[in-house]
C-alpha positions in Angstrom: 96.4 -3.9 124.6 92.6 -3.7 124.0 91.1 -2.6 127.3 87.4 -3.2 126.5 87.7 -6.8 125.4 88.3 -9.7 127.7 88.3 -13.5 127.5 84.6 -13.9 127.8 83.0 -10.4 127.3 83.6 -7.1 125.7 82.2 -3.6 126.3 81.0 -1.5 123.4 79.3 1.8 122.8 75.5 1.9 122.6 74.0 1.7 119.2 70.6 2.7 117.8 69.8 -1.1 117.6 70.0 -1.2 121.4 66.8 0.8 121.8 64.6 -2.2 122.7 67.2 -3.6 125.1 67.6 -0.2 127.0 63.8 0.3 127.0 63.3 -3.1 128.6 66.0 -2.5 131.2 65.1 1.0 132.1 61.4 0.0 132.5 62.0 -3.1 134.5 60.5 -2.0 137.9 62.4 -4.8 139.7 65.7 -2.9 139.2 64.4 0.7 139.8 65.7 0.6 143.3 69.3 0.1 142.2 69.0 2.5 139.2 67.4 5.3 141.3 64.4 5.4 138.9 60.9 6.2 139.8 59.1 6.6 136.5 59.1 4.7 133.2 61.0 5.9 130.1 59.4 6.2 126.7 60.9 4.8 123.6 61.1 8.4 122.3 63.3 9.5 125.2 65.5 6.5 124.9 65.8 7.1 121.2 66.9 10.6 121.9 69.4 9.4 124.5 70.9 6.9 122.1 71.2 9.6 119.4 73.3 11.6 121.9 75.3 8.6 123.1 78.1 9.6 120.8 79.2 12.4 123.2 82.5 11.6 124.8 82.8 11.2 128.6 84.3 14.7 128.9 81.2 16.3 127.3 78.5 14.1 128.8 80.2 13.5 132.2 79.1 9.8 131.9 79.8 6.8 129.8 77.4 3.9 129.3 78.6 0.8 127.6 76.8 -2.4 126.6 78.1 -5.7 128.0 78.3 -8.4 125.3 79.5 -12.0 125.2 82.5 -12.4 122.9 81.2 -13.5 119.4 77.8 -11.7 119.9 76.6 -8.2 119.3 73.6 -8.6 121.6 73.8 -6.6 124.9 73.2 -8.6 128.1 73.8 -5.8 130.5 75.0 -2.2 130.9 77.9 -0.8 132.8 78.3 2.9 133.5 80.8 5.5 134.6 78.8 8.5 135.9 79.5 11.7 137.9 82.7 11.8 135.9 84.9 14.5 137.4 88.1 15.0 135.3 89.5 17.7 137.7 89.4 15.4 140.7 89.9 12.3 138.5 87.0 10.2 139.8 83.8 8.6 138.6 81.0 6.5 140.0 80.4 3.0 138.6 77.1 1.2 138.0 76.4 -2.2 136.5 73.3 -4.2 135.7 72.9 -7.6 134.0 69.4 -8.0 132.5 68.6 -11.7 132.9 68.9 -13.3 136.3 70.3 -16.5 134.8 73.3 -14.4 133.6 73.9 -13.0 137.1 76.5 -14.6 139.4 78.0 -16.3 136.3 81.2 -14.2 136.0 79.8 -11.8 133.4 79.6 -8.9 135.8 83.1 -9.7 137.2 84.6 -9.7 133.7 82.8 -6.5 132.7 83.8 -4.7 135.9 87.4 -5.7 135.5 87.5 -4.3 132.0 85.8 -1.0 133.1 88.2 -0.6 136.0 91.3 -1.0 133.8 89.8 1.3 131.2 89.1 4.0 133.8 92.6 3.9 135.4 94.7 3.3 132.2 92.9 5.2 129.5 91.0 7.9 131.5 93.8 8.3 134.1 91.3 8.3 137.0 92.6 8.3 140.5 89.5 6.7 142.0 86.2 5.0 141.4 83.2 4.7 143.7 80.0 2.7 143.9 76.8 3.2 145.9 75.5 -0.2 146.9 72.4 -1.1 149.0 73.6 -3.0 152.0 71.2 -5.8 151.3 72.7 -6.3 147.8 75.2 -9.0 148.9 76.1 -10.0 145.3 77.2 -6.5 144.4 79.0 -5.9 147.6 81.0 -9.1 146.9 81.6 -8.2 143.3 83.1 -4.7 144.1 85.0 -5.8 147.2 86.7 -8.6 145.2 88.2 -5.8 143.1 89.5 -4.0 146.1 86.7 -1.5 146.6 86.6 -0.5 150.3 83.7 0.5 152.4 84.1 4.1 153.4 80.7 5.0 154.7 77.1 4.1 155.2 74.2 6.4 154.3 71.5 5.6 156.8 67.9 5.2 155.6 69.1 6.3 152.1 66.9 4.2 149.9 63.1 4.2 150.2 61.5 0.9 149.2 57.8 0.6 149.5 57.1 2.0 153.0 60.5 1.4 154.6 64.1 2.6 154.3 67.3 0.8 153.6 70.9 1.8 154.2 73.3 2.3 151.2 77.0 1.8 151.4 79.7 3.9 149.7 82.7 1.9 148.4 85.8 3.4 146.9 88.7 2.1 144.8 91.7 4.4 144.9 94.9 3.9 142.8 
């Protein structure tokens, strides 16, 4: 069974050719709130990151994969495992689809399903977690459809402009 290929999308390792895609995504200020970013990234820094993307998850404590449509090599989004903790067998999950017209189309659902199966089958994780802004209804729906459960709310956790927003912590335990 191939765990990183589904009916409509597949997940692949980042390649040097992904530099412009990652640069665009990381410097898109409209998503900085969900990526916890405050400053732009240079092409040089992203180039260095891509050169080290070959490290396995046990070394880097994270895994970032490109989301691609079947039949295409072009990335349309990124999905991450981060805060990888092999001792406690857990990791955080993050996902972003670049173009708005690709969101709410089933791509994120397909990618998250593949990543969940990979995490539990291949990495033998016990749990995954996701931090989601309470106002991000689409992400809440995506994760809860896979069985992620709300386990806590971090009050005034995210600063946006001159106000604060709550962030929810969701877990999936197997």
